C-alpha positions in Angstrom: -0.3 8.4 21.8 -3.4 8.7 19.6 -3.4 11.3 16.8 -6.7 11.1 14.9 -6.4 11.3 11.1 -9.0 11.5 8.4 -9.9 8.8 5.9 -8.5 11.1 3.2 -5.2 11.1 5.0 -5.3 7.3 5.2 -6.2 7.0 1.5 -3.6 9.5 0.4 -0.9 7.7 2.3 -1.4 4.6 0.2 -2.4 2.6 3.3 -6.0 2.0 2.2 -4.7 0.4 -1.0 -2.1 -1.6 0.9 -4.6 -2.9 3.5 -7.1 -3.7 0.7 -4.5 -5.8 -1.1 -4.3 -8.0 2.0 -8.1 -8.1 2.6 -8.6 -9.2 -1.1 -6.9 -12.4 -0.2 -9.8 -13.2 2.1 -12.5 -11.8 -0.2 -12.9 -8.6 1.7 -12.3 -4.9 1.1 -12.7 -1.5 2.8 -15.0 0.4 0.4 -14.7 4.2 0.4 -17.6 6.2 -1.0 -16.2 9.4 -2.5 -18.0 12.5 -3.6 -16.2 15.5 -5.0 -12.8 14.1 -3.8 -14.1 13.8 -0.3 -14.6 10.5 1.5 -18.2 10.3 2.7 -18.3 6.8 4.1 -16.1 3.8 4.6 -17.3 0.3 5.3 -16.1 -3.4 5.1 -17.6 -5.5 2.3 -17.3 -9.0 0.9 -16.0 -8.9 -2.7 -15.4 -11.3 -5.5 -12.4 -9.6 -7.1 -8.8 -10.2 -6.0 -6.2 -7.6 -6.5 -5.9 -4.4 -8.5 -4.9 -3.4 -12.0 -1.3 -2.5 -12.8 -1.9 1.3 -12.7 -3.6 1.2 -9.4 -0.8 -0.9 -7.9 1.9 1.4 -9.3 0.2 4.4 -7.9 -0.3 2.7 -4.5 3.4 1.8 -4.3 4.4 5.4 -5.1 2.0 6.8 -2.4 3.1 4.3 0.2 6.8 4.9 -0.6 6.4 8.6 -0.3 4.6 8.2 3.0 7.4 6.0 4.4 10.0 8.5 3.1 8.3 11.4 4.8 7.6 9.6 8.1 10.4 7.1 8.6 12.1 9.1 11.3 9.0 9.4 13.4 8.0 5.7 12.8 11.5 4.6 13.9 11.4 6.8 17.0 7.9 5.7 18.0 8.9 2.0 17.6 11.5 2.5 20.3 9.3 4.3 22.8 
């Protein structure tokens, strides 16, 4: 099964933040260029910074938890297929 989603969906779920946390360990990030709350372009980049500030992390954990809460039944079902 493949169900195409938008970069906005990916970002709103908290997954972009989560993936970037891991990528920061290696000095990489996925950069999203946003104009008027719309993602125009996404690209990988080398970065010097590591991690996010406390507010960004708190917001990311909330978004990711909400995504999991709303999708856990489907995720569990798909893992068994």
